[in-house]
N, CA and C atoms of all chains as a GROMACS GRO file, in nm:
protein
  609
    1MET      N    1   0.931  -1.695   1.484
    1MET     CA    2   0.845  -1.794   1.417
    1MET      C    3   0.933  -1.897   1.345
    2LYS      N    4   0.900  -2.024   1.366
    2LYS     CA    5   0.975  -2.132   1.302
    2LYS      C    6   0.894  -2.187   1.183
    3ASN      N    7   0.963  -2.254   1.093
    3ASN     CA    8   0.890  -2.312   0.980
    3ASN      C    9   0.965  -2.433   0.924
    4ARG      N   10   0.890  -2.515   0.853
    4ARG     CA   11   0.955  -2.626   0.782
    4ARG      C   12   0.922  -2.617   0.633
    5VAL      N   13   0.937  -2.497   0.581
    5VAL     CA   14   0.909  -2.473   0.439
    5VAL      C   15   1.007  -2.550   0.351
    6LYS      N   16   1.134  -2.550   0.393
    6LYS     CA   17   1.237  -2.614   0.311
    6LYS      C   18   1.207  -2.764   0.296
    7LEU      N   19   1.173  -2.827   0.409
    7LEU     CA   20   1.143  -2.970   0.408
    7LEU      C   21   1.024  -3.000   0.316
    8ALA      N   22   0.919  -2.920   0.332
    8ALA     CA   23   0.798  -2.940   0.250
    8ALA      C   24   0.827  -2.914   0.102
    9ARG      N   25   0.913  -2.816   0.076
    9ARG     CA   26   0.948  -2.784  -0.063
    9ARG      C   27   1.023  -2.901  -0.126
   10VAL      N   28   1.118  -2.956  -0.051
   10VAL     CA   29   1.196  -3.069  -0.102
   10VAL      C   30   1.104  -3.190  -0.124
   11GLU      N   31   1.011  -3.212  -0.029
   11GLU     CA   32   0.914  -3.322  -0.044
   11GLU      C   33   0.833  -3.309  -0.173
   12ASN      N   34   0.804  -3.183  -0.208
   12ASN     CA   35   0.725  -3.157  -0.330
   12ASN      C   36   0.814  -3.148  -0.455
   13ASP      N   37   0.944  -3.170  -0.433
   13ASP     CA   38   1.040  -3.168  -0.543
   13ASP      C   39   1.037  -3.034  -0.620
   14LEU      N   40   1.039  -2.929  -0.542
   14LEU     CA   41   1.038  -2.795  -0.602
   14LEU      C   42   1.166  -2.722  -0.569
   15THR      N   43   1.208  -2.635  -0.659
   15THR     CA   44   1.321  -2.547  -0.629
   15THR      C   45   1.265  -2.420  -0.563
   16GLN      N   46   1.357  -2.343  -0.505
   16GLN     CA   47   1.314  -2.217  -0.443
   16GLN      C   48   1.248  -2.127  -0.548
   17ALA      N   49   1.305  -2.126  -0.667
   17ALA     CA   50   1.251  -2.040  -0.773
   17ALA      C   51   1.110  -2.084  -0.814
   18GLN      N   52   1.090  -2.214  -0.819
   18GLN     CA   53   0.956  -2.265  -0.856
   18GLN      C   54   0.852  -2.232  -0.749
   19LEU      N   55   0.892  -2.250  -0.623
   19LEU     CA   56   0.799  -2.218  -0.515
   19LEU      C   57   0.770  -2.067  -0.513
   20ALA      N   58   0.876  -1.990  -0.537
   20ALA     CA   59   0.858  -1.844  -0.540
   20ALA      C   60   0.759  -1.803  -0.648
   21GLU      N   61   0.770  -1.867  -0.762
   21GLU     CA   62   0.680  -1.835  -0.872
   21GLU      C   63   0.535  -1.869  -0.835
   22ARG      N   64   0.517  -1.983  -0.770
   22ARG     CA   65   0.382  -2.025  -0.729
   22ARG      C   66   0.326  -1.931  -0.621
   23ALA      N   67   0.415  -1.888  -0.532
   23ALA     CA   68   0.370  -1.806  -0.420
   23ALA      C   69   0.362  -1.657  -0.455
   24GLY      N   70   0.415  -1.622  -0.571
   24GLY     CA   71   0.410  -1.481  -0.612
   24GLY      C   72   0.508  -1.394  -0.537
   25CYS      N   73   0.626  -1.448  -0.510
   25CYS     CA   74   0.730  -1.366  -0.446
   25CYS      C   75   0.864  -1.397  -0.513
   26THR      N   76   0.971  -1.345  -0.458
   26THR     CA   77   1.101  -1.370  -0.520
   26THR      C   78   1.170  -1.491  -0.455
   27ARG      N   79   1.267  -1.546  -0.527
   27ARG     CA   80   1.341  -1.661  -0.474
   27ARG      C   81   1.414  -1.624  -0.345
   28GLN      N   82   1.462  -1.497  -0.342
   28GLN     CA   83   1.534  -1.450  -0.223
   28GLN      C   84   1.444  -1.454  -0.100
   29THR      N   85   1.317  -1.417  -0.119
   29THR     CA   86   1.223  -1.416  -0.006
   29THR      C   87   1.203  -1.558   0.047
   30ILE      N   88   1.188  -1.654  -0.046
   30ILE     CA   89   1.173  -1.794  -0.003
   30ILE      C   90   1.298  -1.839   0.074
   31GLY      N   91   1.414  -1.801   0.023
   31GLY     CA   92   1.540  -1.836   0.090
   31GLY      C   93   1.546  -1.779   0.231
   32LEU      N   94   1.504  -1.654   0.244
   32LEU     CA   95   1.507  -1.589   0.376
   32LEU      C   96   1.404  -1.651   0.472
   33ILE      N   97   1.288  -1.690   0.417
   33ILE     CA   98   1.186  -1.755   0.501
   33ILE      C   99   1.240  -1.890   0.551
   34GLU      N  100   1.299  -1.965   0.460
   34GLU     CA  101   1.351  -2.097   0.498
   34GLU      C  102   1.461  -2.087   0.604
   35SER      N  103   1.542  -1.983   0.592
   35SER     CA  104   1.651  -1.969   0.691
   35SER      C  105   1.604  -1.896   0.817
   36GLY      N  106   1.475  -1.860   0.822
   36GLY     CA  107   1.420  -1.796   0.942
   36GLY      C  108   1.458  -1.651   0.958
   37LYS      N  109   1.507  -1.590   0.850
   37LYS     CA  110   1.550  -1.450   0.860
   37LYS      C  111   1.440  -1.352   0.822
   38TYR      N  112   1.330  -1.405   0.772
   38TYR     CA  113   1.219  -1.317   0.736
   38TYR      C  114   1.087  -1.384   0.775
   39ASN      N  115   1.004  -1.309   0.848
   39ASN     CA  116   0.872  -1.359   0.885
   39ASN      C  117   0.769  -1.312   0.783
   40PRO      N  118   0.714  -1.404   0.706
   40PRO     CA  119   0.617  -1.362   0.603
   40PRO      C  120   0.483  -1.321   0.664
   41SER      N  121   0.404  -1.249   0.584
   41SER     CA  122   0.270  -1.212   0.628
   41SER      C  123   0.181  -1.336   0.626
   42LEU      N  124   0.065  -1.324   0.690
   42LEU     CA  125  -0.029  -1.437   0.692
   42LEU      C  126  -0.070  -1.477   0.551
   43GLN      N  127  -0.088  -1.375   0.467
   43GLN     CA  128  -0.128  -1.402   0.328
   43GLN      C  129  -0.023  -1.487   0.256
   44LEU      N  130   0.105  -1.448   0.275
   44LEU     CA  131   0.211  -1.524   0.207
   44LEU      C  132   0.224  -1.663   0.267
   45CYS      N  133   0.207  -1.674   0.400
   45CYS     CA  134   0.212  -1.806   0.465
   45CYS      C  135   0.107  -1.898   0.404
   46LEU      N  136  -0.016  -1.844   0.389
   46LEU     CA  137  -0.125  -1.924   0.333
   46LEU      C  138  -0.097  -1.963   0.188
   47THR      N  139  -0.042  -1.868   0.113
   47THR     CA  140  -0.011  -1.895  -0.028
   47THR      C  141   0.095  -2.005  -0.039
   48ILE      N  142   0.198  -1.995   0.046
   48ILE     CA  143   0.304  -2.096   0.043
   48ILE      C  144   0.247  -2.232   0.085
   49ALA      N  145   0.164  -2.231   0.189
   49ALA     CA  146   0.103  -2.356   0.236
   49ALA      C  147   0.021  -2.421   0.125
   50ARG      N  148  -0.056  -2.338   0.054
   50ARG     CA  149  -0.138  -2.392  -0.056
   50ARG      C  150  -0.049  -2.446  -0.167
   51ALA      N  151   0.059  -2.373  -0.196
   51ALA     CA  152   0.150  -2.414  -0.303
   51ALA      C  153   0.219  -2.547  -0.271
   52LEU      N  154   0.234  -2.574  -0.141
   52LEU     CA  155   0.304  -2.697  -0.100
   52LEU      C  156   0.206  -2.806  -0.053
   53ASN      N  157   0.076  -2.780  -0.070
   53ASN     CA  158  -0.028  -2.874  -0.029
   53ASN      C  159  -0.019  -2.911   0.120
   54LYS      N  160   0.004  -2.810   0.199
   54LYS     CA  161   0.015  -2.832   0.345
   54LYS      C  162  -0.080  -2.736   0.415
   55SER      N  163  -0.106  -2.764   0.542
   55SER     CA  164  -0.185  -2.669   0.620
   55SER      C  165  -0.089  -2.567   0.682
   56LEU      N  166  -0.147  -2.458   0.728
   56LEU     CA  167  -0.066  -2.352   0.789
   56LEU      C  168   0.010  -2.406   0.911
   57ASP      N  169  -0.062  -2.487   0.990
   57ASP     CA  170  -0.002  -2.545   1.111
   57ASP      C  171   0.117  -2.636   1.080
   58ASP      N  172   0.108  -2.705   0.965
   58ASP     CA  173   0.218  -2.795   0.928
   58ASP      C  174   0.347  -2.718   0.900
   59LEU      N  175   0.329  -2.599   0.845
   59LEU     CA  176   0.447  -2.525   0.797
   59LEU      C  177   0.502  -2.421   0.894
   60PHE      N  178   0.412  -2.354   0.966
   60PHE     CA  179   0.457  -2.243   1.051
   60PHE      C  180   0.408  -2.260   1.195
   61TRP      N  181   0.493  -2.224   1.288
   61TRP     CA  182   0.452  -2.224   1.429
   61TRP      C  183   0.542  -2.129   1.507
   62ILE      N  184   0.490  -2.089   1.622
   62ILE     CA  185   0.568  -2.005   1.712
   62ILE      C  186   0.648  -2.099   1.802
   63GLU      N  187   0.774  -2.071   1.822
   63GLU     CA  188   0.862  -2.162   1.894
   63GLU      C  189   0.810  -2.194   2.034
   64GLU      N  190   0.757  -2.090   2.103
   64GLU     CA  191   0.709  -2.110   2.241
   64GLU      C  192   0.598  -2.214   2.246
   65GLU      N  193   0.508  -2.211   2.143
   65GLU     CA  194   0.396  -2.306   2.140
   65GLU      C  195   0.445  -2.450   2.135
   66LYS      N  196   0.545  -2.473   2.051
   66LYS     CA  197   0.598  -2.609   2.036
   66LYS      C  198   0.661  -2.656   2.167
   67ASN      N  199   0.736  -2.560   2.231
   67ASN     CA  200   0.800  -2.593   2.358
   67ASN      C  201   0.696  -2.628   2.464
   68ALA      N  202   0.584  -2.548   2.463
   68ALA     CA  203   0.479  -2.570   2.562
   68ALA      C  204   0.413  -2.706   2.541
   69GLU      N  205   0.392  -2.738   2.411
   69GLU     CA  206   0.331  -2.868   2.380
   69GLU      C  207   0.423  -2.983   2.417
   70GLY      N  208   0.552  -2.966   2.385
   70GLY     CA  209   0.649  -3.072   2.409
   70GLY      C  210   0.678  -3.086   2.556
   71MET      N  211   0.207  -1.152  -1.170
   71MET     CA  212   0.268  -1.188  -1.041
   71MET      C  213   0.259  -1.070  -0.945
   72GLN      N  214   0.213  -1.099  -0.821
   72GLN     CA  215   0.202  -0.989  -0.724
   72GLN      C  216   0.340  -0.940  -0.681
   73LYS      N  217   0.343  -0.816  -0.629
   73LYS     CA  218   0.472  -0.763  -0.585
   73LYS      C  219   0.515  -0.833  -0.458
   74ASP      N  220   0.644  -0.855  -0.448
   74ASP     CA  221   0.699  -0.925  -0.332
   74ASP      C  222   0.681  -0.839  -0.207
   75GLU      N  223   0.617  -0.896  -0.103
   75GLU     CA  224   0.587  -0.818   0.018
   75GLU      C  225   0.713  -0.776   0.093
   76ARG      N  226   0.818  -0.862   0.087
   76ARG     CA  227   0.943  -0.827   0.157
   76ARG      C  228   1.006  -0.705   0.093
   77ILE      N  229   1.004  -0.699  -0.041
   77ILE     CA  230   1.062  -0.585  -0.112
   77ILE      C  231   0.980  -0.459  -0.084
   78GLN      N  232   0.846  -0.477  -0.085
   78GLN     CA  233   0.759  -0.362  -0.056
   78GLN      C  234   0.785  -0.308   0.084
   79SER      N  235   0.802  -0.403   0.178
   79SER     CA  236   0.829  -0.364   0.316
   79SER      C  237   0.963  -0.290   0.325
   80SER      N  238   1.064  -0.342   0.252
   80SER     CA  239   1.195  -0.276   0.251
   80SER      C  240   1.185  -0.137   0.190
   81LEU      N  241   1.105  -0.124   0.083
   81LEU     CA  242   1.090   0.006   0.017
   81LEU      C  243   1.024   0.107   0.111
   82ARG      N  244   0.925   0.056   0.189
   82ARG     CA  245   0.860   0.144   0.287
   82ARG      C  246   0.962   0.191   0.391
   83GLY      N  247   1.048   0.098   0.433
   83GLY     CA  248   1.152   0.133   0.531
   83GLY      C  249   1.248   0.237   0.475
   84ILE      N  250   1.286   0.219   0.348
   84ILE     CA  251   1.377   0.316   0.284
   84ILE      C  252   1.309   0.452   0.275
   85GLY      N  253   1.179   0.451   0.239
   85GLY     CA  254   1.103   0.576   0.231
   85GLY      C  255   1.098   0.646   0.366
   86SER      N  256   1.078   0.567   0.470
   86SER     CA  257   1.071   0.621   0.605
   86SER      C  258   1.204   0.683   0.647
   87LYS      N  259   1.314   0.610   0.620
   87LYS     CA  260   1.447   0.664   0.654
   87LYS      C  261   1.476   0.788   0.569
   88GLY      N  262   1.434   0.782   0.443
   88GLY     CA  263   1.454   0.897   0.354
   88GLY      C  264   1.383   1.020   0.407
   89PHE      N  265   1.260   1.000   0.458
   89PHE     CA  266   1.188   1.114   0.515
   89PHE      C  267   1.263   1.168   0.637
   90GLY      N  268   1.316   1.077   0.719
   90GLY     CA  269   1.390   1.119   0.837
   90GLY      C  270   1.510   1.205   0.799
   91ILE      N  271   1.584   1.161   0.698
   91ILE     CA  272   1.701   1.236   0.652
   91ILE      C  273   1.657   1.373   0.597
   92TRP      N  274   1.552   1.370   0.513
   92TRP     CA  275   1.498   1.495   0.455
   92TRP      C  276   1.456   1.591   0.566
   93TYR      N  277   1.388   1.537   0.668
   93TYR     CA  278   1.337   1.620   0.777
   93TYR      C  279   1.451   1.692   0.848
   94PHE      N  280   1.555   1.617   0.888
   94PHE     CA  281   1.663   1.679   0.964
   94PHE      C  282   1.748   1.773   0.879
   95LEU      N  283   1.766   1.740   0.750
   95LEU     CA  284   1.842   1.830   0.663
   95LEU      C  285   1.766   1.961   0.641
   96MET      N  286   1.632   1.949   0.620
   96MET     CA  287   1.551   2.069   0.602
   96MET      C  288   1.553   2.155   0.728
   97LEU      N  289   1.539   2.086   0.842
   97LEU     CA  290   1.539   2.160   0.969
   97LEU      C  291   1.673   2.230   0.989
   98ALA      N  292   1.784   2.158   0.961
   98ALA     CA  293   1.917   2.217   0.976
   98ALA      C  294   1.932   2.335   0.881
   99SER      N  295   1.881   2.319   0.758
   99SER     CA  296   1.891   2.427   0.659
   99SER      C  297   1.815   2.550   0.705
  100LEU      N  298   1.693   2.529   0.759
  100LEU     CA  299   1.612   2.641   0.805
  100LEU      C  300   1.678   2.712   0.923
  101LEU      N  301   1.730   2.631   1.018
  101LEU     CA  302   1.795   2.690   1.136
  101LEU      C  303   1.921   2.766   1.095
  102TYR      N  304   1.995   2.708   0.999
  102TYR     CA  305   2.118   2.771   0.950
  102TYR      C  306   2.087   2.907   0.886
  103ARG      N  307   1.982   2.908   0.801
  103ARG     CA  308   1.945   3.032   0.733
  103ARG      C  309   1.897   3.137   0.833
  104GLN      N  310   1.817   3.090   0.930
  104GLN     CA  311   1.758   3.186   1.023
  104GLN      C  312   1.859   3.239   1.124
  105PHE      N  313   1.935   3.146   1.186
  105PHE     CA  314   2.015   3.189   1.299
  105PHE      C  315   2.162   3.216   1.266
  106TYR      N  316   2.216   3.152   1.162
  106TYR     CA  317   2.357   3.175   1.128
  106TYR      C  318   2.369   3.284   1.021
  107LEU      N  319   2.295   3.264   0.911
  107LEU     CA  320   2.300   3.365   0.804
  107LEU      C  321   2.212   3.485   0.834
  108GLN      N  322   2.119   3.465   0.928
  108GLN     CA  323   2.024   3.569   0.968
  108GLN      C  324   1.949   3.628   0.849
  109GLN      N  325   1.906   3.537   0.760
  109GLN     CA  326   1.826   3.581   0.646
  109GLN      C  327   1.684   3.610   0.693
  110PRO      N  328   1.619   3.711   0.635
  110PRO     CA  329   1.478   3.731   0.667
  110PRO      C  330   1.395   3.616   0.611
  111ILE      N  331   1.286   3.585   0.678
  111ILE     CA  332   1.205   3.467   0.640
  111ILE      C  333   1.151   3.479   0.497
  112GLU      N  334   1.140   3.602   0.446
  112GLU     CA  335   1.090   3.623   0.308
  112GLU      C  336   1.182   3.555   0.205
  113GLN      N  337   1.310   3.538   0.241
  113GLN     CA  338   1.405   3.481   0.146
  113GLN      C  339   1.398   3.328   0.137
  114TYR      N  340   1.334   3.266   0.236
  114TYR     CA  341   1.330   3.118   0.230
  114TYR      C  342   1.194   3.064   0.273
  115TRP      N  343   1.090   3.145   0.252
  115TRP     CA  344   0.956   3.102   0.292
  115TRP      C  345   0.911   2.976   0.216
  116ASP      N  346   0.963   2.961   0.090
  116ASP     CA  347   0.925   2.842   0.013
  116ASP      C  348   0.970   2.713   0.082
  117LEU      N  349   1.093   2.717   0.139
  117LEU     CA  350   1.143   2.599   0.211
  117LEU      C  351   1.059   2.572   0.336
  118VAL      N  352   1.019   2.681   0.402
  118VAL     CA  353   0.937   2.667   0.524
  118VAL      C  354   0.804   2.600   0.489
  119VAL      N  355   0.744   2.645   0.378
  119VAL     CA  356   0.614   2.590   0.336
  119VAL      C  357   0.629   2.441   0.302
  120ILE      N  358   0.735   2.409   0.225
  120ILE     CA  359   0.758   2.268   0.187
  120ILE      C  360   0.779   2.182   0.312
  121PHE      N  361   0.858   2.235   0.404
  121PHE     CA  362   0.889   2.163   0.528
  121PHE      C  363   0.760   2.134   0.606
  122PHE      N  364   0.677   2.237   0.624
  122PHE     CA  365   0.556   2.217   0.703
  122PHE      C  366   0.454   2.129   0.632
  123ILE      N  367   0.445   2.140   0.500
  123ILE     CA  368   0.352   2.053   0.426
  123ILE      C  369   0.394   1.907   0.447
  124GLY      N  370   0.525   1.881   0.434
  124GLY     CA  371   0.576   1.744   0.453
  124GLY      C  372   0.548   1.691   0.592
  125VAL      N  373   0.578   1.773   0.692
  125VAL     CA  374   0.561   1.730   0.831
  125VAL      C  375   0.412   1.710   0.863
  126ILE      N  376   0.329   1.805   0.820
  126ILE     CA  377   0.185   1.795   0.849
  126ILE      C  378   0.124   1.674   0.778
  127PHE      N  379   0.167   1.651   0.653
  127PHE     CA  380   0.116   1.535   0.578
  127PHE      C  381   0.146   1.405   0.653
  128VAL      N  382   0.271   1.391   0.697
  128VAL     CA  383   0.311   1.267   0.766
  128VAL      C  384   0.236   1.255   0.899
  129SER      N  385   0.226   1.367   0.974
  129SER     CA  386   0.159   1.362   1.104
  129SER      C  387   0.013   1.322   1.089
  130ILE      N  388  -0.056   1.385   0.994
  130ILE     CA  389  -0.198   1.353   0.974
  130ILE      C  390  -0.214   1.210   0.927
  131SER      N  391  -0.125   1.164   0.838
  131SER     CA  392  -0.134   1.026   0.788
  131SER      C  393  -0.117   0.927   0.901
  132ILE      N  394  -0.022   0.954   0.991
  132ILE     CA  395   0.003   0.863   1.103
  132ILE      C  396  -0.122   0.853   1.190
  133PHE      N  397  -0.182   0.968   1.223
  133PHE     CA  398  -0.301   0.966   1.308
  133PHE      C  399  -0.420   0.904   1.235
  134ALA      N  400  -0.434   0.935   1.106
  134ALA     CA  401  -0.548   0.883   1.029
  134ALA      C  402  -0.544   0.731   1.018
  135GLN      N  403  -0.423   0.674   1.023
  135GLN     CA  404  -0.409   0.529   1.014
  135GLN      C  405  -0.424   0.462   1.149
  136GLY      N  406  -0.440   0.544   1.254
  136GLY     CA  407  -0.454   0.487   1.388
  136GLY      C  408  -0.325   0.428   1.439
  137ALA      N  409  -0.213   0.476   1.384
  137ALA     CA  410  -0.083   0.421   1.425
  137ALA      C  411  -0.040   0.472   1.562
  138VAL      N  412  -0.110   0.575   1.610
  138VAL     CA  413  -0.074   0.631   1.741
  138VAL      C  414  -0.179   0.586   1.842
  139GLN      N  415  -0.132   0.533   1.953
  139GLN     CA  416  -0.224   0.484   2.056
  139GLN      C  417  -0.277   0.601   2.139
  140GLU      N  418  -0.382   0.572   2.215
  140GLU     CA  419  -0.446   0.676   2.298
  140GLU      C  420  -0.344   0.740   2.393
  141SER      N  421  -0.255   0.656   2.450
  141SER     CA  422  -0.156   0.708   2.545
  141SER      C  423  -0.065   0.810   2.478
  142SER      N  424  -0.038   0.789   2.348
  142SER     CA  425   0.046   0.883   2.275
  142SER      C  426  -0.028   1.015   2.254
  143THR      N  427  -0.162   1.004   2.234
  143THR     CA  428  -0.241   1.125   2.218
  143THR      C  429  -0.233   1.207   2.346
  144ILE      N  430  -0.242   1.136   2.459
  144ILE     CA  431  -0.233   1.206   2.589
  144ILE      C  432  -0.095   1.268   2.606
  145SER      N  433   0.009   1.198   2.559
  145SER     CA  434   0.145   1.248   2.577
  145SER      C  435   0.170   1.379   2.502
  146ILE      N  436   0.083   1.407   2.402
  146ILE     CA  437   0.096   1.534   2.331
  146ILE      C  438   0.082   1.650   2.430
  147PHE      N  439  -0.007   1.631   2.528
  147PHE     CA  440  -0.030   1.737   2.625
  147PHE      C  441   0.097   1.767   2.708
  148LYS      N  442   0.180   1.664   2.724
  148LYS     CA  443   0.305   1.684   2.798
  148LYS      C  444   0.398   1.779   2.724
  149TRP      N  445   0.379   1.784   2.591
  149TRP     CA  446   0.466   1.869   2.510
  149TRP      C  447   0.414   2.011   2.499
  150MET      N  448   0.298   2.037   2.562
  150MET     CA  449   0.238   2.170   2.546
  150MET      C  450   0.327   2.279   2.602
  151VAL      N  451   0.380   2.256   2.725
  151VAL     CA  452   0.458   2.361   2.790
  151VAL      C  453   0.585   2.393   2.710
  152PRO      N  454   0.668   2.291   2.676
  152PRO     CA  455   0.786   2.324   2.596
  152PRO      C  456   0.751   2.386   2.461
  153THR      N  457   0.640   2.339   2.399
  153THR     CA  458   0.601   2.394   2.268
  153THR      C  459   0.563   2.541   2.282
  154ILE      N  460   0.489   2.573   2.386
  154ILE     CA  461   0.449   2.714   2.408
  154ILE      C  462   0.573   2.800   2.433
  155LEU      N  463   0.667   2.746   2.511
  155LEU     CA  464   0.790   2.821   2.539
  155LEU      C  465   0.867   2.849   2.410
  156ILE      N  466   0.878   2.746   2.325
  156ILE     CA  467   0.949   2.762   2.198
  156ILE      C  468   0.877   2.862   2.109
  157THR      N  469   0.742   2.856   2.110
  157THR     CA  470   0.664   2.951   2.030
  157THR      C  471   0.690   3.094   2.075
  158VAL      N  472   0.692   3.114   2.206
  158VAL     CA  473   0.716   3.249   2.259
  158VAL      C  474   0.854   3.299   2.216
  159VAL      N  475   0.953   3.210   2.228
  159VAL     CA  476   1.090   3.249   2.190
  159VAL      C  477   1.095   3.279   2.040
  160ALA      N  478   1.030   3.192   1.960
  160ALA     CA  479   1.033   3.210   1.814
  160ALA      C  480   0.962   3.339   1.774
  161VAL      N  481   0.845   3.362   1.833
  161VAL     CA  482   0.770   3.484   1.801
  161VAL      C  483   0.851   3.607   1.842
  162ASN      N  484   0.914   3.596   1.958
  162ASN     CA  485   0.997   3.706   2.007
  162ASN      C  486   1.112   3.734   1.911
  163TYR      N  487   1.171   3.628   1.858
  163TYR     CA  488   1.287   3.644   1.770
  163TYR      C  489   1.246   3.691   1.630
  164LEU      N  490   1.140   3.632   1.577
  164LEU     CA  491   1.102   3.659   1.438
  164LEU      C  492   1.025   3.791   1.422
  165LEU      N  493   0.938   3.818   1.515
  165LEU     CA  494   0.849   3.934   1.498
  165LEU      C  495   0.889   4.054   1.586
  166GLY      N  496   1.002   4.047   1.647
  166GLY     CA  497   1.045   4.158   1.730
  166GLY      C  498   1.027   4.126   1.877
  167ASN      N  499   1.081   4.212   1.959
  167ASN     CA  500   1.078   4.184   2.103
  167ASN      C  501   0.936   4.191   2.159
  168ILE      N  502   0.907   4.096   2.244
  168ILE     CA  503   0.780   4.102   2.317
  168ILE      C  504   0.806   4.196   2.435
  169SER      N  505   0.755   4.317   2.421
  169SER     CA  506   0.794   4.419   2.518
  169SER      C  507   0.698   4.435   2.634
  170SER      N  508   0.578   4.384   2.619
  170SER     CA  509   0.485   4.402   2.730
  170SER      C  510   0.424   4.269   2.773
  171ILE      N  511   0.370   4.270   2.893
  171ILE     CA  512   0.305   4.149   2.945
  171ILE      C  513   0.186   4.111   2.856
  172THR      N  514   0.114   4.214   2.808
  172THR     CA  515  -0.003   4.188   2.722
  172THR      C  516   0.039   4.111   2.598
  173GLN      N  517   0.150   4.155   2.535
  173GLN     CA  518   0.199   4.086   2.414
  173GLN      C  519   0.238   3.942   2.445
  174LEU      N  520   0.299   3.923   2.561
  174LEU     CA  521   0.339   3.789   2.603
  174LEU      C  522   0.216   3.700   2.621
  175ILE      N  523   0.114   3.756   2.688
  175ILE     CA  524  -0.008   3.678   2.712
  175ILE      C  525  -0.077   3.644   2.579
  176VAL      N  526  -0.082   3.744   2.489
  176VAL     CA  527  -0.144   3.721   2.358
  176VAL      C  528  -0.069   3.611   2.283
  177THR      N  529   0.064   3.613   2.291
  177THR     CA  530   0.145   3.511   2.223
  177THR      C  531   0.117   3.372   2.281
  178ILE      N  532   0.113   3.365   2.416
  178ILE     CA  533   0.088   3.235   2.481
  178ILE      C  534  -0.051   3.184   2.444
  179ILE      N  535  -0.151   3.274   2.449
  179ILE     CA  536  -0.288   3.233   2.415
  179ILE      C  537  -0.294   3.184   2.269
  180SER      N  538  -0.226   3.257   2.179
  180SER     CA  539  -0.224   3.217   2.038
  180SER      C  540  -0.162   3.079   2.022
  181ALA      N  541  -0.052   3.056   2.097
  181ALA     CA  542   0.015   2.926   2.089
  181ALA      C  543  -0.077   2.816   2.139
  182ILE      N  544  -0.149   2.843   2.249
  182ILE     CA  545  -0.240   2.743   2.306
  182ILE      C  546  -0.353   2.714   2.208
  183ILE      N  547  -0.408   2.820   2.146
  183ILE     CA  548  -0.518   2.800   2.050
  183ILE      C  549  -0.469   2.716   1.931
  184GLY      N  550  -0.350   2.753   1.879
  184GLY     CA  551  -0.294   2.679   1.765
  184GLY      C  552  -0.272   2.534   1.799
  185LEU      N  553  -0.211   2.511   1.916
  185LEU     CA  554  -0.184   2.374   1.960
  185LEU      C  555  -0.313   2.296   1.982
  186SER      N  556  -0.411   2.363   2.045
  186SER     CA  557  -0.538   2.295   2.072
  186SER      C  558  -0.606   2.254   1.943
  187LEU      N  559  -0.601   2.341   1.844
  187LEU     CA  560  -0.661   2.308   1.715
  187LEU      C  561  -0.591   2.187   1.653
  188ALA      N  562  -0.456   2.188   1.660
  188ALA     CA  563  -0.379   2.076   1.604
  188ALA      C  564  -0.416   1.947   1.676
  189ILE      N  565  -0.423   1.952   1.811
  189ILE     CA  566  -0.456   1.833   1.890
  189ILE      C  567  -0.597   1.785   1.856
  190LEU      N  568  -0.689   1.882   1.842
  190LEU     CA  569  -0.828   1.848   1.808
  190LEU      C  570  -0.835   1.773   1.675
  191ILE      N  571  -0.762   1.826   1.577
  191ILE     CA  572  -0.761   1.761   1.445
  191ILE      C  573  -0.708   1.619   1.456
  192PHE      N  574  -0.593   1.603   1.527
  192PHE     CA  575  -0.533   1.472   1.542
  192PHE      C  576  -0.626   1.378   1.620
  193TYR      N  577  -0.691   1.433   1.725
  193TYR     CA  578  -0.781   1.351   1.806
  193TYR      C  579  -0.900   1.306   1.722
  194PHE      N  580  -0.952   1.398   1.640
  194PHE     CA  581  -1.065   1.365   1.552
  194PHE      C  582  -1.025   1.253   1.454
  195LEU      N  583  -0.904   1.266   1.397
  195LEU     CA  584  -0.856   1.164   1.304
  195LEU      C  585  -0.842   1.029   1.372
  196TYR      N  586  -0.793   1.032   1.496
  196TYR     CA  587  -0.775   0.907   1.571
  196TYR      C  588  -0.910   0.842   1.598
  197LYS      N  589  -1.008   0.923   1.643
  197LYS     CA  590  -1.141   0.871   1.675
  197LYS      C  591  -1.210   0.819   1.549
  198ARG      N  592  -1.187   0.889   1.437
  198ARG     CA  593  -1.247   0.847   1.312
  198ARG      C  594  -1.194   0.709   1.272
  199TRP      N  595  -1.063   0.691   1.290
  199TRP     CA  596  -1.004   0.561   1.260
  199TRP      C  597  -1.058   0.454   1.355
  200GLU      N  598  -1.070   0.493   1.486
  200GLU     CA  599  -1.114   0.398   1.588
  200GLU      C  600  -1.257   0.351   1.560
  201SER      N  601  -1.342   0.443   1.509
  201SER     CA  602  -1.481   0.408   1.482
  201SER      C  603  -1.494   0.312   1.363
  202LYS      N  604  -1.389   0.309   1.281
  202LYS     CA  605  -1.392   0.221   1.162
  202LYS      C  606  -1.369   0.075   1.200
  203ILE      N  607  -1.300   0.053   1.314
  203ILE     CA  608  -1.265  -0.086   1.348
  203ILE      C  609  -1.366  -0.148   1.445
   0.00000   0.00000   0.00000
């Protein structure tokens, strides 16, 4: 699963720690999600999306889907 | 603040590995006491009880959660023959020599009944979970 959490976070002028606090997780988890080393649950994806004022589709996608679309 | 799901997931993984280590150490300890030290089972029955409670708890929990697919339930039947053989050997070793065909048949029938009951319980748990979804 790919994501653009880091880009959206920077757009919102938030640090990893601030986003983590809003999403109810640790800064390390946000770091791992951004680097693609951890796949969050749907609940956490939705929480992060809400915290960044984005839709789920904007932030997360499966790589194959993007390739198929492209 | 809610608990971090990644940490919870890691903790579950550690618990799972911990159970695996506990399981094999307990099994090794029981086999060592029985076959190397040749202690009578009366001297370590408490460990046997703890071991079986742990194993049965995990097995029932796995089935109750529906974590085992139908194909896995069927695969239990594949283990019937080796399990019965092990039971016969264990009964022969622990309770004295099986000296007659009748004793052998009784042992095999007992093993089949015990196994069937266990499978029935697991199957019931699986179906109960399946009916919930």
